[in-house]
Residue frames as a rotation matrix with the C-alpha (Angstrom) as fourth column:
MET 1
0.591 0.551 -0.590 107.24
0.446 0.386 0.807 90.12
0.672 -0.740 -0.018 82.30
ALA 2
-0.183 -0.747 -0.639 110.37
0.977 -0.067 -0.201 91.38
0.108 -0.661 0.743 84.05
LEU 3
-0.857 -0.090 0.507 109.49
0.140 -0.988 0.062 94.99
0.496 0.124 0.860 83.20
PHE 4
0.162 0.981 0.108 105.93
-0.105 -0.091 0.990 94.43
0.981 -0.172 0.089 84.43
PHE 5
0.470 -0.050 -0.881 107.34
0.798 0.451 0.401 93.10
0.377 -0.891 0.252 87.73
GLY 6
-0.661 -0.749 -0.036 109.59
0.717 -0.616 -0.326 96.17
0.222 -0.241 0.945 87.94
PHE 7
-0.552 0.546 0.630 106.53
-0.268 -0.832 0.486 98.41
0.789 0.099 0.606 87.70
GLN 8
0.494 0.739 -0.458 104.66
0.207 0.412 0.888 96.27
0.845 -0.533 0.050 90.22
LEU 9
0.010 -0.600 -0.800 107.55
0.971 0.199 -0.136 96.73
0.241 -0.775 0.584 92.66
THR 10
-0.847 -0.523 -0.097 107.78
0.532 -0.828 -0.178 100.51
0.013 -0.203 0.979 92.31
ARG 11
-0.462 0.723 0.513 104.10
0.152 -0.505 0.849 101.48
0.874 0.470 0.123 91.97
GLY 12
0.320 0.753 -0.575 102.93
0.623 0.289 0.726 100.97
0.714 -0.590 -0.377 95.55
PRO 13
0.857 0.119 0.502 102.99
-0.240 -0.769 0.592 102.86
0.457 -0.627 -0.631 98.82
SER 14
0.783 -0.617 -0.080 105.95
0.430 0.444 0.786 100.85
-0.449 -0.650 0.613 100.15
PHE 15
0.057 -0.776 0.629 108.20
0.971 -0.105 -0.217 102.20
0.234 0.622 0.747 97.40
ARG 16
0.327 0.117 0.938 107.15
0.154 -0.986 0.070 105.80
0.932 0.122 -0.341 98.11
GLU 17
0.986 0.041 0.160 107.68
-0.152 -0.155 0.976 105.32
0.065 -0.987 -0.147 101.85
GLU 18
0.498 -0.864 0.073 111.13
0.784 0.485 0.388 103.85
-0.371 -0.136 0.919 101.21
GLN 19
0.014 -0.471 0.882 112.03
0.762 -0.566 -0.314 106.82
0.647 0.677 0.351 99.00
ARG 20
0.687 0.280 0.670 110.94
-0.174 -0.833 0.526 109.21
0.705 -0.478 -0.524 101.77
ARG 21
0.927 -0.372 -0.041 113.08
0.164 0.306 0.938 107.34
-0.336 -0.876 0.345 104.32
VAL 22
0.214 -0.890 0.402 116.09
0.976 0.208 -0.059 107.45
-0.031 0.405 0.914 101.99
SER 23
0.185 -0.101 0.977 115.71
0.380 -0.910 -0.166 111.21
0.906 0.402 -0.130 101.42
THR 24
0.875 0.191 0.445 115.38
-0.314 -0.476 0.822 111.89
0.368 -0.858 -0.357 105.13
SER 25
0.780 -0.625 -0.009 118.32
0.467 0.573 0.674 109.60
-0.416 -0.530 0.739 105.98
TRP 26
0.125 -0.747 0.653 120.51
0.910 -0.175 -0.375 111.26
0.394 0.641 0.658 103.36
PHE 27
0.401 0.091 0.912 119.68
-0.030 -0.993 0.112 114.73
0.916 -0.072 -0.396 104.73
LEU 28
0.974 -0.012 0.228 120.40
-0.228 -0.009 0.974 113.61
-0.010 -1.000 -0.012 108.30
LEU 29
0.540 -0.834 0.114 123.72
0.806 0.551 0.215 112.05
-0.242 -0.024 0.970 107.28
LYS 30
-0.010 -0.559 0.829 124.76
0.757 -0.546 -0.359 115.23
0.654 0.623 0.429 105.54
TYR 31
-0.248 -0.016 0.969 123.47
-0.162 -0.985 -0.058 117.86
0.955 -0.172 0.242 107.99
GLY 32
0.630 0.718 -0.296 122.16
0.136 0.273 0.952 116.14
0.764 -0.641 0.075 111.12
SER 33
0.312 -0.574 -0.757 125.35
0.944 0.277 0.180 116.45
0.106 -0.771 0.628 113.13
LEU 34
-0.259 -0.398 0.880 125.66
0.363 -0.885 -0.293 120.23
0.895 0.243 0.374 112.66
ASP 35
-0.336 0.142 -0.931 125.86
0.900 -0.243 -0.362 122.19
-0.278 -0.960 -0.046 115.89
ASP 36
0.623 0.680 -0.387 124.44
0.559 -0.733 -0.388 125.70
-0.547 0.025 -0.837 116.09
ASP 37
0.019 -0.693 -0.720 127.66
-0.347 -0.680 0.645 127.24
-0.938 0.238 -0.254 114.71
GLY 38
-0.827 -0.294 0.479 127.57
0.265 0.547 0.794 124.80
-0.496 0.784 -0.374 111.80
ILE 39
0.095 0.938 0.335 123.93
0.948 0.017 -0.317 125.73
-0.303 0.347 -0.888 111.13
ARG 40
0.554 0.059 -0.830 124.90
0.051 -0.998 -0.037 129.41
-0.831 -0.022 -0.556 111.07
ARG 41
-0.522 -0.813 -0.259 127.67
-0.301 -0.108 0.947 128.71
-0.798 0.572 -0.189 108.53
TYR 42
-0.657 0.346 0.670 125.26
0.688 0.638 0.346 126.69
-0.308 0.688 -0.657 106.39
LEU 43
0.441 0.879 -0.179 122.61
0.744 -0.470 -0.475 129.44
-0.501 0.076 -0.862 106.49
ARG 44
0.210 -0.459 -0.863 125.20
-0.287 -0.873 0.394 132.07
-0.935 0.165 -0.315 105.48
LYS 45
-0.790 -0.562 0.247 126.34
0.008 0.392 0.920 129.85
-0.614 0.728 -0.305 102.60
LYS 46
-0.404 0.740 0.537 122.71
0.909 0.390 0.145 129.62
-0.102 0.547 -0.831 101.39
GLY 47
-0.735 0.046 0.676 122.24
0.237 -0.917 0.320 133.39
0.635 0.395 0.664 101.65
VAL 48
0.446 0.883 -0.146 119.99
0.406 -0.055 0.912 133.26
0.798 -0.466 -0.383 104.71
ALA 49
-0.015 -0.408 0.913 120.62
-0.654 -0.687 -0.318 135.56
0.756 -0.602 -0.257 107.64
PRO 50
-0.311 -0.182 -0.933 121.81
0.354 0.889 -0.292 133.33
0.882 -0.421 -0.212 110.51
THR 51
-0.154 0.349 0.924 119.55
-0.751 -0.650 0.120 134.84
0.642 -0.675 0.362 113.15
ASP 52
-0.838 -0.104 0.535 118.84
-0.496 0.554 -0.669 133.06
-0.227 -0.826 -0.516 116.41
ALA 53
0.144 0.974 0.178 115.29
-0.648 0.228 -0.726 132.35
-0.748 -0.011 0.664 115.15
ALA 54
0.494 -0.006 -0.870 116.60
-0.814 0.348 -0.465 130.82
0.306 0.937 0.167 111.87
VAL 55
-0.610 -0.766 -0.201 119.04
-0.593 0.610 -0.526 128.64
0.526 -0.202 -0.826 113.79
ALA 56
-0.625 0.454 0.635 116.28
-0.506 0.383 -0.772 127.54
-0.594 -0.804 -0.010 116.19
ASP 57
0.475 0.816 -0.328 113.97
-0.775 0.212 -0.595 126.70
-0.416 0.537 0.734 113.24
SER 58
0.140 -0.523 -0.840 116.73
-0.739 0.510 -0.441 124.65
0.659 0.683 -0.315 111.64
ARG 59
-0.830 -0.449 0.331 117.42
-0.546 0.526 -0.652 122.88
0.119 -0.722 -0.682 114.94
ARG 60
-0.120 0.878 0.464 113.70
-0.621 0.298 -0.725 121.97
-0.775 -0.375 0.509 115.24
LEU 61
0.574 0.267 -0.774 113.82
-0.809 0.332 -0.485 120.59
0.128 0.905 0.407 111.68
PHE 62
-0.337 -0.795 -0.504 116.85
-0.620 0.591 -0.516 118.43
0.708 0.138 -0.692 112.46
ASP 63
-0.804 0.074 0.590 115.32
-0.514 0.412 -0.752 117.22
-0.298 -0.908 -0.293 115.71
GLY 64
0.236 0.971 0.045 112.02
-0.731 0.208 -0.650 116.38
-0.640 0.121 0.758 113.97
LEU 65
0.388 -0.191 -0.902 113.85
-0.762 0.484 -0.430 114.44
0.519 0.854 0.043 111.27
ALA 66
-0.663 -0.745 -0.072 115.86
-0.546 0.548 -0.633 112.56
0.511 -0.380 -0.771 113.88
ASP 67
-0.743 0.398 0.538 112.81
-0.381 0.410 -0.829 111.59
-0.550 -0.821 -0.153 115.98
GLY 68
-0.861 0.344 0.375 110.68
0.503 0.689 0.522 110.71
-0.079 0.638 -0.766 112.94
SER 69
-0.044 0.898 -0.438 108.02
0.536 -0.348 -0.769 113.38
-0.843 -0.268 -0.466 113.40
LEU 70
0.503 0.131 -0.854 109.15
-0.564 -0.699 -0.439 115.09
-0.655 0.703 -0.278 110.16
PHE 71
0.141 -0.529 0.837 110.49
0.633 0.698 0.335 113.84
-0.761 0.482 0.433 106.85
ILE 72
-0.092 -0.236 -0.967 112.03
-0.642 -0.728 0.239 115.31
-0.761 0.643 -0.084 103.74
ALA 73
-0.278 0.039 0.960 110.94
0.529 0.840 0.119 113.85
-0.802 0.541 -0.254 100.43
PRO 74
-1.000 0.011 -0.012 110.27
-0.016 -0.468 0.884 114.75
0.004 0.884 0.468 96.84
HIS 75
-0.277 0.956 -0.100 106.68
-0.876 -0.294 -0.382 115.56
-0.394 -0.018 0.919 95.89
ASP 76
0.132 0.423 0.896 104.48
-0.083 0.906 -0.415 112.59
-0.988 -0.020 0.155 94.99
ALA 77
0.941 0.208 -0.266 104.73
-0.261 -0.052 -0.964 113.48
-0.214 0.977 0.005 91.28
ALA 78
0.167 -0.960 -0.224 108.53
-0.949 -0.095 -0.302 113.27
0.269 0.263 -0.927 91.47
LEU 79
-0.357 -0.239 0.903 108.28
-0.618 0.785 -0.036 109.99
-0.700 -0.571 -0.428 93.38
MET 80
0.605 0.652 0.457 106.03
-0.035 0.596 -0.802 108.58
-0.796 0.469 0.383 90.65
SER 81
0.798 -0.384 -0.465 108.47
-0.572 -0.238 -0.785 109.68
0.190 0.892 -0.409 87.95
ASN 82
-0.247 -0.921 0.302 111.33
-0.969 0.242 -0.055 108.08
-0.022 -0.306 -0.952 89.87
ALA 83
0.029 0.354 0.935 109.25
-0.363 0.875 -0.320 104.90
-0.931 -0.330 0.154 90.19
ALA 84
0.937 0.348 -0.042 108.88
-0.146 0.277 -0.950 104.69
-0.318 0.896 0.311 86.42
ASP 85
0.398 -0.871 -0.288 112.62
-0.827 -0.204 -0.524 105.21
0.398 0.447 -0.802 85.91
LEU 86
-0.420 -0.615 0.668 113.55
-0.868 0.487 -0.096 102.57
-0.266 -0.620 -0.738 88.49
ALA 87
0.530 0.701 0.477 111.00
-0.499 0.713 -0.493 100.04
-0.685 0.023 0.728 87.18
THR 88
0.822 -0.279 -0.496 113.18
-0.409 0.318 -0.856 99.35
0.396 0.906 0.147 84.14
GLU 89
-0.208 -0.962 0.174 116.31
-0.802 0.067 -0.593 98.96
0.559 -0.263 -0.786 86.25
HIS 90
-0.272 0.178 0.946 114.53
-0.781 0.534 -0.324 96.68
-0.562 -0.827 -0.006 88.71
GLY 91
0.789 0.610 -0.070 113.02
-0.512 0.590 -0.624 94.69
-0.339 0.529 0.778 85.85
GLU 92
0.387 -0.742 -0.547 116.51
-0.589 0.257 -0.766 93.95
0.709 0.619 -0.338 84.56
SER 93
-0.497 -0.605 0.622 117.54
-0.863 0.268 -0.429 92.63
0.092 -0.750 -0.655 87.97
PHE 94
0.340 0.688 0.641 114.72
-0.652 0.664 -0.367 90.06
-0.678 -0.293 0.674 87.79
LEU 95
0.842 -0.042 -0.538 116.33
-0.458 0.472 -0.753 88.68
0.286 0.880 0.378 84.63
ALA 96
-0.201 -0.979 -0.030 119.47
-0.713 0.167 -0.681 87.85
0.671 -0.115 -0.732 86.64
ARG 97
-0.393 0.176 0.903 117.51
-0.784 0.449 -0.429 85.24
-0.481 -0.876 -0.038 88.62
ALA 98
-0.978 0.126 -0.168 116.29
0.034 0.883 0.469 81.71
0.207 0.452 -0.867 88.04
TRP 99
-0.381 0.917 0.117 112.52
-0.922 -0.387 0.028 81.68
0.071 -0.098 0.993 87.52
VAL 100
-0.971 0.184 -0.155 110.41
0.196 0.978 -0.070 78.81
0.139 -0.098 -0.985 88.85
VAL 101
-0.303 0.942 0.144 106.64
-0.791 -0.333 0.512 78.72
0.531 0.041 0.846 88.35
CYS 102
-0.997 -0.081 -0.004 105.15
-0.058 0.753 -0.656 76.72
0.056 -0.653 -0.755 91.22
ARG 103
-0.114 0.980 -0.164 101.71
-0.044 0.160 0.986 75.17
0.993 0.119 0.025 91.46
THR 104
-0.670 -0.069 0.739 100.24
-0.699 -0.277 -0.659 75.77
0.250 -0.958 0.137 94.90
GLN 105
-0.919 0.329 -0.216 98.18
0.381 0.883 -0.275 73.43
0.100 -0.335 -0.937 97.08
GLY 106
0.011 0.943 -0.333 95.42
0.899 -0.155 -0.409 75.97
-0.438 -0.295 -0.849 97.63
ALA 107
0.721 0.326 0.612 94.41
0.583 -0.763 -0.280 79.48
0.375 0.558 -0.740 96.73
MET 108
-0.357 -0.917 -0.177 97.33
0.925 -0.322 -0.201 81.91
0.127 -0.236 0.964 96.82
PRO 109
0.576 0.547 -0.607 96.57
0.630 -0.770 -0.096 85.33
-0.520 -0.327 -0.789 98.37
THR 110
-0.204 -0.649 0.733 97.77
0.840 -0.501 -0.210 88.55
0.503 0.572 0.648 96.82
CYS 111
0.265 0.241 -0.934 97.96
0.749 -0.661 0.041 92.15
-0.607 -0.710 -0.356 97.95
ASP 112
0.986 0.131 -0.103 98.65
0.054 -0.836 -0.546 95.67
-0.157 0.533 -0.831 96.71
GLU 113
0.222 -0.969 -0.106 102.37
-0.940 -0.242 0.239 94.92
-0.258 0.047 -0.965 97.01
PRO 114
0.932 0.363 0.011 102.54
-0.349 0.903 -0.249 91.66
-0.101 0.228 0.968 94.99
ILE 115
0.360 -0.876 -0.320 106.34
-0.081 0.312 -0.947 91.52
0.929 0.367 0.041 94.60
VAL 116
0.977 0.031 0.212 107.57
-0.215 0.132 0.968 89.89
0.002 -0.991 0.135 97.80
ILE 117
0.187 -0.979 -0.084 111.29
-0.491 -0.019 -0.871 90.22
0.851 0.204 -0.484 98.55
VAL 118
0.988 0.143 -0.060 112.41
-0.038 0.597 0.801 87.43
0.150 -0.789 0.595 100.87
SER 119
0.275 -0.935 0.224 115.78
-0.940 -0.310 -0.141 87.83
0.202 -0.171 -0.964 102.58
GLY 120
0.493 -0.190 0.849 117.99
-0.447 0.782 0.435 84.89
-0.746 -0.594 0.301 103.29
PRO 121
0.743 -0.196 -0.640 119.99
0.636 0.501 0.587 82.77
0.205 -0.843 0.497 103.69
GLY 122
-0.273 -0.928 -0.253 122.47
0.956 -0.233 -0.176 84.75
0.104 -0.290 0.951 105.72
GLN 123
-0.640 0.138 0.756 120.32
0.038 -0.977 0.210 87.88
0.767 0.163 0.620 105.75
PRO 124
-0.941 0.338 -0.002 118.32
-0.031 -0.093 -0.995 89.18
-0.336 -0.937 0.098 108.73
ARG 125
-0.587 0.782 0.211 114.65
0.741 0.414 0.529 88.20
0.326 0.466 -0.822 108.41
ASP 126
0.146 0.671 -0.727 113.43
0.844 -0.468 -0.263 91.25
-0.516 -0.575 -0.634 110.31
GLU 127
-0.248 -0.243 -0.938 114.63
-0.259 -0.916 0.306 93.61
-0.933 0.319 0.164 107.56
ARG 128
0.849 0.525 0.049 113.41
-0.053 0.178 -0.983 93.91
-0.525 0.832 0.179 104.01
GLY 129
-0.021 -0.891 0.454 116.06
0.592 0.355 0.723 92.60
-0.806 0.284 0.520 101.67
GLY 130
-0.077 -0.088 -0.993 117.26
-0.639 -0.760 0.117 94.37
-0.765 0.644 0.003 98.57
LEU 131
0.801 0.463 -0.379 116.79
-0.571 0.403 -0.715 93.07
-0.179 0.790 0.587 95.05
GLU 132
0.212 -0.807 -0.551 120.39
-0.714 0.258 -0.652 91.98
0.668 0.531 -0.521 94.66
ASP 133
-0.741 -0.636 0.215 120.83
-0.591 0.466 -0.658 90.16
0.318 -0.615 -0.721 97.97
ALA 134
0.119 0.856 0.503 117.35
-0.934 0.268 -0.235 88.69
-0.336 -0.442 0.832 98.48
GLY 135
-0.649 -0.345 0.678 117.35
-0.237 0.938 0.251 84.91
-0.723 0.002 -0.691 98.44
VAL 136
-0.635 0.538 0.555 114.08
0.772 0.474 0.424 84.71
-0.035 0.697 -0.716 96.53
ILE 137
-0.798 0.512 -0.319 111.56
-0.495 -0.858 -0.138 87.13
-0.344 0.047 0.938 95.11
VAL 138
-0.713 0.623 0.323 108.00
0.608 0.778 -0.158 85.84
-0.350 0.084 -0.933 94.93
CYS 139
-0.742 0.573 -0.349 104.99
-0.638 -0.762 0.106 87.00
-0.205 0.301 0.931 92.93
PRO 140
-0.277 0.738 0.616 101.57
0.203 0.671 -0.713 85.33
-0.939 -0.073 -0.335 92.95
LEU 141
-0.980 -0.096 -0.176 100.52
-0.156 -0.189 0.970 84.77
-0.126 0.977 0.170 89.33
ALA 142
-0.223 0.934 -0.277 97.10
-0.430 0.161 0.888 83.22
0.875 0.318 0.366 89.82
PRO 143
0.483 0.460 0.745 95.16
-0.862 0.100 0.498 81.62
0.155 -0.882 0.445 92.68
THR 144
0.952 -0.064 0.298 96.99
-0.017 0.965 0.261 78.35
-0.305 -0.253 0.918 92.02
HIS 145
0.484 -0.827 0.285 100.41
0.793 0.277 -0.542 79.53
0.369 0.489 0.790 90.79
VAL 146
0.872 -0.342 -0.350 103.27
-0.060 -0.785 0.617 81.59
-0.485 -0.517 -0.705 92.14
LEU 147
0.668 -0.738 0.097 106.52
0.171 0.026 -0.985 82.69
0.724 0.675 0.143 90.53
ALA 148
0.817 -0.542 -0.196 109.69
0.182 -0.080 0.980 82.30
-0.547 -0.837 0.034 92.61
MET 149
0.770 -0.622 0.141 112.83
-0.059 -0.291 -0.955 84.07
0.635 0.727 -0.261 91.33
PHE 150
0.850 -0.461 -0.256 115.98
0.462 0.417 0.783 82.68
-0.254 -0.784 0.567 92.97
ARG 151
0.579 -0.775 -0.255 119.36
-0.705 -0.633 0.322 84.37
-0.411 -0.006 -0.912 93.42
ALA 152
0.421 -0.429 -0.799 122.05
-0.709 0.393 -0.585 82.73
0.565 0.813 -0.139 91.24
ASP 153
-0.657 -0.738 0.153 123.89
-0.671 0.480 -0.565 81.00
0.344 -0.474 -0.811 94.11
LEU 154
-0.322 0.627 0.709 120.65
-0.570 0.470 -0.674 79.48
-0.756 -0.621 0.206 95.40
ALA 155
0.648 0.528 -0.548 119.68
-0.745 0.292 -0.600 78.42
-0.157 0.797 0.583 91.88
ALA 156
-0.112 -0.782 -0.613 122.96
-0.712 0.494 -0.500 76.52
0.694 0.381 -0.612 91.65
ARG 157
-0.808 -0.170 0.564 122.33
-0.566 0.489 -0.664 74.86
-0.163 -0.855 -0.492 95.03
LEU 158
0.045 0.936 0.350 118.84
-0.532 0.319 -0.784 73.87
-0.846 -0.151 0.512 93.90
GLY 159
-0.554 -0.361 0.750 120.17
0.350 0.716 0.604 72.43
-0.755 0.597 -0.271 90.63
LEU 160
0.616 0.773 -0.149 118.22
0.234 -0.361 -0.903 74.85
-0.752 0.522 -0.403 88.45
GLU 161
-0.483 -0.845 0.228 120.04
0.414 0.009 0.910 74.62
-0.771 0.534 0.346 85.14
GLY 162
-0.491 0.187 0.851 119.51
0.863 -0.032 0.505 76.51
0.122 0.982 -0.146 81.90
TRP 163
0.441 0.739 -0.508 117.92
0.796 -0.584 -0.158 79.54
-0.414 -0.335 -0.847 83.52
ARG 164
-0.207 -0.581 -0.787 120.59
0.059 -0.811 0.583 81.87
-0.977 0.074 0.202 82.16
GLU 165
-0.984 -0.090 0.153 119.45
0.148 0.062 0.987 80.86
-0.098 0.994 -0.048 78.68
GLY 166
-0.615 0.788 0.023 115.85
-0.747 -0.591 0.305 81.73
0.254 0.171 0.952 79.55
ARG 167
-0.494 0.454 -0.741 114.59
0.236 0.891 0.388 78.37
0.837 0.017 -0.547 80.79
VAL 168
-0.217 0.528 0.821 111.70
-0.910 -0.415 0.026 78.71
0.354 -0.741 0.570 83.24
HIS 169
-0.935 -0.160 -0.316 111.44
-0.037 0.931 -0.363 75.79
0.353 -0.328 -0.876 85.65
VAL 170
0.089 0.991 0.103 108.18
-0.608 -0.028 0.794 74.30
0.789 -0.133 0.600 86.90
ASP 171
-0.897 -0.341 -0.280 107.62
0.024 0.595 -0.803 72.83
0.441 -0.728 -0.526 90.36
GLU 172
0.247 0.967 -0.064 104.89
0.121 0.034 0.992 72.14
0.962 -0.252 -0.108 92.89
LEU 173
-0.458 -0.348 0.818 104.79
-0.701 -0.424 -0.573 73.43
0.546 -0.836 -0.049 96.45
ASP 174
-0.514 0.337 -0.789 104.07
0.580 0.814 -0.030 71.06
0.632 -0.473 -0.614 99.31
HIS 175
0.520 0.847 -0.109 101.71
0.642 -0.303 0.704 72.11
0.564 -0.436 -0.702 102.11
VAL 176
0.328 -0.473 -0.817 104.50
0.776 -0.358 0.519 73.58
-0.538 -0.805 0.250 104.27
GLU 177
-0.749 -0.631 0.200 106.02
0.617 -0.556 0.556 75.59
-0.240 0.540 0.807 101.39
ASP 178
-0.211 0.787 0.580 102.53
0.628 -0.345 0.697 76.74
0.749 0.511 -0.422 100.43
ALA 179
0.700 0.485 -0.525 101.88
0.703 -0.339 0.625 78.03
0.125 -0.806 -0.578 103.96
GLU 180
-0.085 -0.826 -0.557 105.30
0.743 -0.425 0.517 79.73
-0.663 -0.370 0.650 104.07
ILE 181
-0.790 -0.167 0.589 104.68
0.574 -0.537 0.618 81.56
0.213 0.827 0.521 100.78
CYS 182
0.224 0.945 0.237 101.19
0.641 -0.326 0.695 82.61
0.734 -0.003 -0.679 101.91
ARG 183
0.546 -0.089 -0.833 102.71
0.767 -0.346 0.540 84.01
-0.336 -0.934 -0.120 105.12
GLU 184
-0.548 -0.826 -0.128 105.31
0.665 -0.524 0.533 85.99
-0.508 0.207 0.836 103.14
VAL 185
-0.547 0.417 0.726 102.67
0.569 -0.451 0.688 87.44
0.614 0.789 0.010 100.79
LEU 186
0.551 0.823 -0.138 100.40
0.637 -0.308 0.707 88.44
0.539 -0.478 -0.694 103.67
ALA 187
0.288 -0.536 -0.793 103.34
0.785 -0.342 0.517 89.92
-0.549 -0.771 0.322 105.63
ASN 188
-0.729 -0.596 0.335 104.11
0.670 -0.523 0.527 92.08
-0.139 0.609 0.781 102.57
THR 189
0.183 0.891 0.416 100.69
0.849 -0.356 0.389 93.72
0.495 0.282 -0.822 102.74
PRO 190
-0.624 -0.398 0.672 101.04
0.085 -0.890 -0.448 97.44
0.777 -0.223 0.589 103.55
MET 191
-0.528 0.387 -0.756 99.82
0.846 0.163 -0.508 98.20
-0.074 -0.907 -0.414 107.05
GLY 192
-0.499 0.376 -0.781 97.04
0.232 -0.811 -0.538 100.67
-0.835 -0.449 0.317 107.54
LEU 193
-0.915 0.192 -0.356 95.60
-0.404 -0.385 0.830 100.49
0.023 0.902 0.430 104.04
C-alpha cells in the first residue's frame, strides 16, 4: 500500500509542476544574479561567443525565469521517470507514520491528487508541507473511509501505540472532522483541470 501511495503522490500534475518549479529555482539560484560581465564569462566557459546579442538573450531568459513567464524543466518523459524513482522513496516515508483508517459520516470526495499533505502543527497552512514535516497525510480509500497517516510526534500525542510494529488503528470521524477532511481533499484538487 505504501508503494501504491508513493505512485499516487508522484503521478499527477502537481508533482510535475513542483519539479518544474524546483528546476527553475535551482537555475535562478545558480545563475540568476549574474550581471552582464558574469554572463559573458559563463558564455565563454560554455564555448559560446559572448556577443551583445547572446548576452541580451541570456538576460531575457533570466528575467523571464524571475518573473515566471518562462521555466526550465526536464522533458515530460524525464519527469515521469523521476516520478517512478521517487515513488519508492516516498512510499517508504509513509511507513514511518502511524496509520489510522477512519470511517466517515458521509461520502468522502476524491480527486486526481488523492494524497493530501496537511501541514501543521507549527507549519504554515498557506504552504504545501513536505512528506517529512507534514502533520498528517490523508488519502480517501472509499466513499465511507479515509486513511490518515500521522507524523510520529503526533501519533505519540494521540496515544497511537504499536504502529511501529505495523498496527493499523481504526477510528470514526465526527461531523466536524469529516467536514475538515473533505475541505482538505477538495483544496488538493488541481486548479484548471
